[in-house]
C-alpha positions, 0 to 999 in steps of 0.5 A: 078771103080769096086773096089768101088762097091766091097768095100761096098759089102765086108763090107756088111754081105752078100757075095752074094752082091759082084757079085751084086755090081760088076755087077751094077758098 
């Protein structure tokens, strides 16, 4: 579920984490 990875990334203060989470999940 890529959504689960994007959700926490959006909650984070850094948008750069979005691609990182998406790739990791």
